Steps between C-alpha positions, in 0.01 A plus 500: 500500500262282702231326301396514137175682566350797321637713781857400411437546128365850557816606681708361214287695249541825693871503589818501296594148396666292772510795742261373768629387838238348729475579870313278747441203271480259794252701707186302584184575693483416870123460528351151516141617541235349271730196459743712295835334431762780491744275314275511195494878479790573264667828604171566683340608172732795435831518315719791614840629395688757298627545146550768239298685239723664242782452747315681780452302822139432601336285766207286393245264648267278303205319653430139409127438457561123490581510874177560692394750236805717570335600827697709748588353835762568767814374323385608153471854637828474689680432171348813343583712807860372494520592132384854578756532780779415257363730230480796740854437625644482147278765340348280230147474354258225604278325246216279620351248257163433659291187448334458835170371636534726805551417865585143597203417719669186629743719697242725664633801690858422393398567141316818598807634681712401200301730271556788740877443492503526120295822510745642752806422288339638185421822685857522630633454146267762350700798378829315551487241222260450207238229557333326208218246519425270206157336528502184288233302685286571803592796717208508736396584853793617709736451204303768316669755724837411347388695195408807702829493690705459180616786280395324180271204433467303178227245431475237228181417314441200726587684821245577769547788743249558780438543869144370479429256217236614247247245625538627859403858414137586574291492182789387284636182346789426267298471180333834573811696588835328542646747749807278540580487128784676324272739308325622815821528699682695227224724364262554793709477817841581354658244731698328224620519142369213288684280251368225277770246580747430776782549250380855426457567872854386583638708212325806648645426844848464353463830316384681813786361709746619234357853527463544875774565755573201723438707811436854621869588493581353160555752218605368162506787252599437139657710232219634279473306174254749350545862394396724790421781255276284281180680397172327581325320218187468717345817645142380551420529874191279471708180473710500815680173428617607155609840629692360797667238281613770257645718778690201642822345380422270209390150603478576873121530548330246732141574603369401845139380555391595146157332525391689809376860536595601148447870571852488647807342343788387721826375355871453553730659243860612469577867437864564431571149624336565840201297618192723520141444607238663277149596614287638219136594448339310216192590297230231537160514334597844364537639854823598672381459859640297789296251704549355848658182363739708293603700806566180697698348215715811466550540876620140537746549216634831635554347845695210350718733294575721798583203724754370249653833399349506152452849355147592391369663184134602485322589176197711591196514275191508719198725530319354800390198699274224375133570567390136530324370810759223544788746496325748728483237776876526547632792298558738793714246685675369190580844360636604838719189504647589161563859608674373815709251302635767267548755777684249722730364230858623541642367173551739204156595365432661163152591378419573136162655415426349160133599462250608762598593855163600636373505856609289795530190283808673354615609845536140616701402190840600636432874471749763608273571795555142621877530466594405143864599457448613142175577321517519122207586275432461132434836338153387391390374846193629684513595866192598695291469812211297355382336180297753300193275465482436873565867579214597271263265684599649836508870408247511219761673285576435135720191459681642197585820684627304797703277269673800346592628845700187592861598551777372279843377600656846473254645749575219747873559447467870580350402835781255569285187474694380195879510470540450127271534198612287207402367161358145530767362267774612742358310801761224519801730518343728762392205716844340473668829591271549799576155640872547440482823699311320781726194506668594829177599676494399867207382709258695715668628817176506701472179703178308539421130490253517208184670378173384653310482168 
């Protein structure tokens, strides 16, 4: 591997030992503007190549901040684009280790065009191969878009992710609100998952790569190592993570974006040895409502699962939409996006009503009306048109009387809105049976390019 920089060490920390093969080690910049000497730019500030993680082939690039701040110029970008071309041809994930000061100003319009080429290749790869960005230094300006074009982004404690630096935002400065910091980017924007150290970050990347298919045609089912008929030890719908983990095969739970929009939990699990994406409502601040951020988080996850042929399990426990001003700014659009994501998904879809299924907030959670293949309900679930407190405010009626009129699972089943009514303890075996039945499900026969929302 060229050099002994941090960039090289990071690749060694990420990949299986002695598995890395470098590509383009002798590439140098062509620009001589600003008295730049191309011969001094080792690998043009970017190490590229391929290796393995748990024996699975991945392509990786790692930016070298010791070379002009890791800035991206013409040849730097060409190496990344070449890497993407190989990854698309071979059907293998791409991992970008980003430590970049942004565009290489010394190369002017060549550098600007170079950024566009990377965006184009990342867009071409989207839905074909998983893309993971690891932010371990600066990831600013045009490089900030790498995060948005990736499927998953991880950021270390010292990482900085931004389009506009905190000090460039009107009325803001870093000490006041570090909008580039890992806390802001994981908890407020949801752009990345944060980790205290690079070692923890690389361990998370390795774990994710081991879970995901290498491409959209890769299916690697396993023999179930857990009893499919096991009764649930956890039947509390208020803690979505604990419930989903208990339904899943033992030891298979990996949560996605846990710090962001906690009203929704998204996770990868195995059920009967088959990779499954879980979208579940979570009770936050004693309320089981969904906000705009939660809708966006869930919609992104559903779209990824559908693109890569990953079956989807939804755990519905929601009684309405968030009533905050911040959520209201976007909730109509975001909720519609989630509804469209579930309705458009052609993978096997199973919905389990584990608590409340009230109003249109429940409708957008993979309801039968949106096309869920199987809808299962706990026998103690509540199904209704509106939360009793809100209905009382609108109609002037008695909230207790309205509450008592909410339909149960059996009533919904009689109308065909629920396929099976079960005891909560039996959830795992019914979910596993439903997915087994749906295993050979084909795609949607109606042709269109994509939804417009």
